[in-house]
N, C-alpha and C positions, 0 to 999 in steps of 0.2 A: 672349241672341240674338247671332248672328253674321251680318253682311251681307257678301255677296260681289259684286264688280263685275268683270265680264270685259271684255276688249277684245282686238282683234287678228284677228278673223275676216275673211273676205272671199273673193273669187274669185281662183283661181290656176290656172295651166296645169299639166298633168301634168309631174312632175319638178321643180316649183317648191318654194318654201319659204314658211312662215308662222310667226310667233311669237305665241302666245296668252299673255295675262297675266291674272291674277286677284288682286285685292287684297281682303284680308279685314279687317274692322273689327268692333269690338264686344267681347264678352266672350271674349277670347282669353287662355288661360293654360295652362301645362303641356304635357304630351305630346299631340300631335295629328297627324292625317294630312290632307294636302291632296292632291287628285288631279283628274284630268280623266277625264270619261266622255263618251261620244258616243252619239247616237241617230239612225240613218238612217230615212228614211220606211219605215213598215211593219215595222220591226225593234225589238227590245228595246234598252234602254239597256245599254251595255257599258263596262267599265272599259278605259281607254286606258293610264293610267300614274298611279302614286301615289308620294308621297314623305313620309316621316315628318319630324317636327320634328328628329329626330336625323340625318336625311340618307339613310336607307335608301330605296331605290327599287324599284319593281316595274313591269313593263311587260307589256302584252298581246303575245302572240307575233307578231301581225300588224304591230306597229309597232316591234319591236326592231330596232336598227341604223339606224332612220330617225328616230325621235323621241327627244328628250331632255327629261326633266323636271328642274326645278331650283327652288329656293326661296330667298328672302331672308327669314330669320326677323326681322330688324330691321324690315323693311317689311311683314311678314305677307303676302308676295306669292309666288305660285307661277307659274312660267313653263312653257310647253310649246313647245319648238323643234321644228318639223315640217319635215323635209327629204324630198326625193324623194317628193313627194306623188303619190298615185294617185287615180283617179276613185272607187275604193271607200272612200277616206277621207272622201268627202263626207258630212256629217252636221251636226247641231247639237251643239256641244261645250259640256258643262256642267262648271263647277268645283264641287268639293265640299270641305267642311271637316268633319272628324269627330273626335270625342273621346268614347270610351265610348258612352253612349247619346245623345249629341248629334250631330246630322248636319244640315248646311245645304247648300243648293244655290244656285248662281247662276242668272241668268235664261237663260243660254245664248247662244252666239254661233255664227252660221252659217259653216261652212267648205264651200266649193264648189270642187271640182277638176274643171276642164273646159277643153277646148280650144275 
C-alpha cells in the first residue's frame, strides 16, 4: 500500500500562483511515476503533469509554460508549481503514484481561481 497526502490548494485570483505538495509513504521502491491530475465539475479527470523517479516529465498542453512539476525522491514528495493561473484551472487536484500494476490516489485538494 502507498498513502498520499496532498496540501497547498486554495483560492487564488486569476494570474496568481499556488504550489501543491504530495507526500507518499508506505511500500515505495523502484521505478515509479508520480503525477497530478485534476477534475472539474461535470468533466472527466485529466492528466496535468507527471514525473518519473528518473526525472522525466510530461505536461498537458493546457498547462505547459505555466506549471512545473518536480519531485524530491529522498522525501518521496512531488510538487506542482502553478503560475499564471486561469479560471479554467479550477478543479480538484489529485496526486497519483503508479508502478506497473499498482496505482494509488490522494484524497484531492481544491484549487479555485476566481476574482
